[in-house]
N, C-alpha and C positions, 0 to 999 in steps of 0.2 A: 521538711521539702515532700514536694507533690509528687507520683510516681503517676503514669501514665494511668492506668484503669483508673485515678481520681481527676482526673483533668474532666471538666463539662465533656458534651459532643457538640462538636463544631457544629451545626446544618449551611448545606451549601446547596440549595437549591439550584444552580448551573450545573452540579453535577449528577448523571441521571442515576447514579448509586446511589441518592441522597434518597431520604424517607420525603425529604419536605416538596425536593420532583416528585414522587407521587403521588402524594398532597395535591397536588399545584397541577396537578396532571387532571387530577379527580376534578375537585371545586370548578379547571377551567372546561371540562364538559360542553357538551353544544346541549345536552335536555339537563344539565345538573338545577343552575340555575330557576326554570321556568317549572321543576319539578318540585324545588321547592320551595317556591313562590308560594304555590298549589299549595303545600302541606301549609303552608302562615296560616292562608285558610283557617286551617282548622284540621283533622284529621279527616283522612279521606280514604275509603280505598278503592280495590285497582280500577276499575272501570269508570269509578271520576273520575283518578288521578288523568283514565285512555279518552274521557270528553273533555275536562278542564285542556290539555295539551297539545295544541292542535298541530296535529302533525306525524307527531310518536309514533311509530310500531310500538306492538303488543311484546315482541321480545325485545323493541329499547330500553322501553317499559320495564319492566321484569329486569332485564340486568342490571339497571342505571341505579334504582330499589334495592336490588340487590348488592353495587358496590356504595351507597348510601345509608346503607345495615351494617354494612360492612367498617365504615369508615365513623359508626355511631356519631352520624346528623341524623338518620332517619331511625321510630322505629318499627318493629314490626310487633304488629299482633294480633293472633291467632284465636280464632273465637269456637269451640267446642258446643257447635253447631250443627243443624242437620237442615241444609247444605255449608259447608262448611265458608264461616264471614271471613276476612281477615281488611284488619284497619295497620293505616301506617298515618305516622305520625312525625310532625320536625324532634327531635334530643334536643335538651337544652343548646349546647354546641349547636344542630343547623341549625336556631334560634338566632344565636349569635352571626355566626356567616350568616348569616339570612341579611339580618340589618344589616351587615355591610354590606353585602351585594348592592340592595338600595338606595343606597348612596352609587354604587359605578350606574343600579339604572335611569336614576336621577341625572347623573352628568347626561350619561350615552344620551335620554329623551333630550333634556339642555341644548344640545351639542346638533343633533340629528339637521338642523339645512346648514349647518359649518363644514359639514361633514359631508350630505350632498354636493352642496357645492362644489367642493377642493375637493372630490370624486367627477362632477361635471366637468371643470378642468382640467385635469388630469386625462379622463377618457378625447375631452376637444384637443388635444396637447398632441395625445400621439394619434388620433387619429391628422393629425397636423401634415405632425413629423412620413405616418404612412405612404399622403399622400406626392408628397418633397417625396416619398427615395421610389415610388412607384413610379411616378414621368418625369423622377431622371434614369430609372429604369428602360423606359418608354423612350427617351432621347437615347437613349446607349442603344437599346435595339431597334434604330430608325435608322441610323450612323449606315 
């Protein structure tokens, strides 16, 4: 007979308090994929990452790198030099996650035309619905 203490922990990504939910939040962050992809090309310094990841602010880059380092996806190396030099690289865990994300990137790039067509169809339908409802309102006001 097993006690509760010996049962394996069951993760539930839908529960906000579950560690798996928190991990998913980090992994789905806006900048996570771009930073990991940049580091997938090799070790990089902060300024190099800033140039490679278009649109990211220095504050967001630093914050995201700290989170990725905390989660074990990125390793930070401080070199004892003057001026100080800091390098970042993927850990084995980060490399495995990046390999998974590459499948998602390939899917996204393959299906861009379908997604753009669906967006255009959706937007056109909403525009037609708005035109219909606004013309109906005008008729009511004219009475």
